[in-house]
N, C-alpha and C positions, 0 to 999 in steps of 0.2 A: 612580302615575301614571307612563305611561314618559316618555320625554328629548321624542318629539315635543310631547305633551301640554303637558308644562310650556314648551317651544319658542313654541307659539301663543301660549297664555296671557302668558307674558312677553312678547311680542311688541306682542300688542293692547294690553296696558297701559302700555307705554312708547309705543306710538305714541300713547295719549289726553295720558301727561302730557308729551308734549314740544310738543304744541300750547299756544301761550299762553293762559290760565288754563283749561286743559284739564280740571285736577283739580277746579276750583272750578264749573268747568260740570257737571262728570259726577255731582261730589255733589249740586250743587243740583238737576239733573233725578232724581237717584235718589230724594231723598227727597221732591220732588214727585209720583212716583208711587206712592211707600211710603206717602203720606199719601192721596192720593185713592182709590188701589184698595185701601186698609186703613186707612182713618179712625182706627178703634181704635187704632192704633199711634202716634197722636201723643200718648195720653198718656203714655209711656215718652220723651220728651223734652224738652226744658226749652225754656220760650219764645225764650232765646236759642240762636241753631242754630249761629253762628259755631265756636266752638271743637269741634263736633260736629262738623262737615263737617270741618276739618283733621285732627281722631281717625281721619276714615275712612279719610280719603287714606294717613295714616302706615300704617294696621296692614295695609292694603292692600297699598303696599310691601313692609311687611315680611314679608308671608307669599307676595306673589310671588317676593322676593329669596329665597325659603328653602325653595322646592318642591321642590329635589332633595338635601333635609337635612332627613329625617324625624325624626331623633334629636333635633336642636333645635327644630323648627316641632311638631310635635305636642304635647309637653310644654306650649310657648306656648298653645297652641290648646286645651288641656284647662284649665289655669289660666282661660284668658279662657272658657271654659264655665262652670265654679263661678263666677266673677266675676260672671257675668250671670245667677245664681240670684239676684239681688238685685233686680232689676225683674220677676221674677215669668213670665219668657222661656219658652214652650213649643214642642214641633215643631211648632206651626204658627207660632208668630211667625218661625223660622228660613227657613221655608219662603216667609214674606213679604218679607222680606227677601233672602234667594234669587231671587226671580224680579222685583224691582221693582230688583234690580242688574242683573243679565240683558238688562233691555229696558232700561236704562239705556245698559249699555255698546253694546247694538245700532244705539240712536238714535245714539249719540256717533257710532260707529265709520262706520256706514253700509253699504250692501250690498256693496260693494266689499271692504271687510275682513273684515266678518263673514260668512267664509262657513258653510260646514254644521261644517266639521270645527273652527273654532275656536268654536262652538257647544256641539260635543260637548267640547269642552278644558275650557270655562271650566263648565258643568253637571258636569263629574268632578272638578274643581280646588272648586270651592263644594260641592260633596257632600261631598269629603274634611272640609272646614272645617265643616259644618256636624256632620257625623254623629260626628266629635271632641269639638266641644262640647257635643253633647248626650250623650253618651255618660259625659262627664265628669262633666258636671251631675248624671244621674240616679243616677250610681254614689256622688256624694258623702253624706255624713253629717253633714257637719259643719253651721251655720247658713247658710243663707240670705244671712243682714245679723248683725252683730254692733251691740247698742248700747251705746254708752260716755257718762260722763259727768261733761265736764269737772271738773276737780277743782283744776287750777292754769292762771292763766291767765298771762304775763310776758310785758311787753314787753323787749326787749335793745336793741334799737335801733327810730329809730323808722318805721323798716316793718319789723321785724322780731320774730316773738313765739314764744315758747314753750309750748306749750301741752301740756297731760298729761289723761290721760283715765283714770279707772277702768269697764272694759270688765264688761259682763253677765256676760259668761264667758270664761276665756281662750283666747286665740287661737293657735296654733299656726302661727305663720309663722315661715321663717328671717333670722335676721340679714343685714338686706342687702334683703330684698324689701321690696316698695312695697303700698300698699291703697287702693283708693279710698273716698273720705270724702265725706259729704252734711250740711250744718250747717243748723240749722233755718230761716234767714234764708234760704235759698238753695233751695228744695226742686228736686229733679230734674238738679240741676247737680251730679256727682259731679266731685271731683279726686283725683286720683293726687300722694298725697303717701307717703316711707319715712320709717317708724319708726326713732328715733333711737336707741332701744335696745332688746336682746335680747329676745325675750318672756319671759316670768317667770309665775311659779305665781299671784302676786296678781292678775295680769289688768290691773298699770298699765303704758300703752302712750304715747310721747310723738313729739309734731310739732315740728319747728322749720319756721316758715311764714314767709316773704316776700310782704308787699303787691307786688303786678303793677300797676304804674300803667295804670289802664282794664281791670283785670283785674274781671270780676264778684263772685267768690269770695273769693279771695286778703286782697284789703280789709277784706271784711266780719270774716273768719276774725282777724285781725291787731287789727285795732280795736273790733269789736264784742262778740266773745265773752265770754260770761260764766257765772260762777262757776253749776254748775246744769243747765247747758244739756245736752240729750241729742243726740247726734252718732252715726251711722250708719255703718259702714264692711262695705265688701265684702270679697270671698275674697282671700287674699294672689296676689300676681304677681310674676312676677322673675323671674330666673336668678343674680343677683349671691350671694352668701354666700361663705362658707370654702372655697377648695377641697380636696378629698378628698384630694388629693396633698402628703403634710408634707413634703417634701425639699425643695419650692422655695418659696421666699421670695415674699414679696407687695409690690407697689409699688401705693399708695391715692393717686388725685390725685381730690381732692373742690373745690369751690370753690360758697362763699357756702352755703343749703343744702343744697346736695349732699353735705355731708358728713355728714348723716344716715346712711345704708347703711352707709358707712365706719367712723361711729362707733360705731354698731351692731355688727357686728363687733367691733372692736378690742373693743368692753367685754364680748364675748363670750371672745373670746381672753382675756382678764385674767382670767378664770373658772378657766382650763384651765392645765396645766403644759405648754406648748410651748417647740420650741426652732425653730420657723421664725421669721426676722428680717420684720419691717412695718416699710415705710417711708412713712410720711404725709405727703402734698404737702397742706397746706390753703390753698388761695387765695381771696382777694379783690380787688375794684376797690381798697381801701384799707384799711389798718391797722384801722379800726373793724368792718370787713366780718368782720374773723379773731374773731367773737363769743365764739365756745366755746374758743379755743384755751390758755387756762389750767388746762380741766379736761383737755385732751389731753397737755397737756406735763406734770400731777402725774401723769398713767397712765404716762408714760413715765420719770418718776423711780422709778416703782414694777416698771416691767419693761423689764428693760433691753432686750428684743429688739423694743421698739416705738425707732423712730426719725422726728420730727414736726420740717418744717419748713416753717415759713410763708412764702408768697407771695404777694406784693401787687403790683398794676400800676403803683400809683404810692405814692410815699414816703408821705405827707401825707395828713391828713382830710379831705375835705370843708368849705368854711368853715361849714358848719349843723351840725356836729358837734360840741358842746360839749366834751362829757367828754375829759380826756386819755389817749387810751389809743391811743399810737403809737407804744409798745415793746413788745417779746413779754418774758414774766416772766421774772425774774431768773435767770440762767443757760441760759436757751433760746440755741440758734445762731442767728445773726445771721438776721434777715428778707430773703430775696431779693428781687430790683424785676423783675419784666417779666412778658410775659402766662406765665402757667403753663404750658403747652404747652410753649411753647419756653424756659423754664426747666428743664424733668424733662430732656426730648430732649438738651440740652447737657449734663448731667451722666450720660450714658452711655446706649448700648444696650438696658442691662435684657433683654438677651435671655434671661438666666437665671431671669426672674420671672414671677409670674403677675401681671398689672397689671388694675386694676379704676380706672373713670373715671367720675366722678357729678357730674352739674352741668345747665346749662343745656344744649340741644341744640347749639348753635353751637361752646360750649367744648367739649363732647365731641370732635367731629367735627375742629374743631381740633388739639385734642390727639392723636385718635388719628394724627391725618396726619402732624404733628410727630414722634410716636415712630414710624412706619412710616419715614419719611424719613431717621431717624438707626439703624434699621436692627432696631428692634423687631420682632420676627414678630410678622404678624396674630393668629395663633392663641393667644397669650398675651394679647391685649389684649380684655378684655369690659366689656360696658356695656350696661344695658338699652335698650329701644325707645324710639327716641326722638319720643314724642308722650306 
């Protein structure tokens, strides 16, 4: 796409996003058009659409922001196309989505904004998106979906569980990536989760799951998962992973279950002979949130290249946490107190390191801004799309 096409798409999208409730109104209009004009498409979506609407806006924003960066955008779209095989999507479904989105945008923007040039620009952009996703899906020889049997379910906190699955066949994902997961109690409600272990020939995959208050899926995963349940997993997604350049050391920053993709990479590095230094910051609101700290500390004792620093926003555990989990393992460096992004940024600019951030979207954004304000080059910072 040329610069004019990109500019027209971006300007139109920003005009929609700038209006009060604009993104919500756009997505509501899109799904209304899609389900009216193509009623068979409704079967692909869950009954509750709130998460789906938010995910669509974030995905659109991610694509629009990267239209002039095909080296990163096209691999992302290819991954998304492979992941969408789990729905059984075909070229006709992509056409239905494209037509419905164009109608919604046109209705929202009005005739003054939606000119013939804007229409051509959006048709071209959506054509690139659809053709890339369809091409990647058609070329993929892996399963459209993996099945996994729950072989372990362990509650490590009141609202956090570790679940291990035995896949029906090994999945060739990269340590640091994430996958979409569906549980039997919540059909069609796919949730993205990062494996906490690297891929292995035995097909064992581990997830760390925190129950989100008011969430549709995660509370069920934490509280009601049973041994022997059959889960479904989509194709691997995401760009996190051990960078190819071994000359640059790593800084990894994770909060809560956001440590999962970082933990997987550290476990993979522990299997290699590496000279690369890794400084892993493990954060949480309270000391009890550092649920996997002991394992990470033991890894650092066996691997001199690994430094683990715990960070919590509060000195003490909440009143309802009855276990004594206030101290780091014996011999570990003192736990630091404060907002993790501020703490890490205060320790240096990290300008010579590759940096990965994983956690809640708000934590990722705050930490990224803190690092950039402290002198960290933005090109050194990586995180997955914030949806």
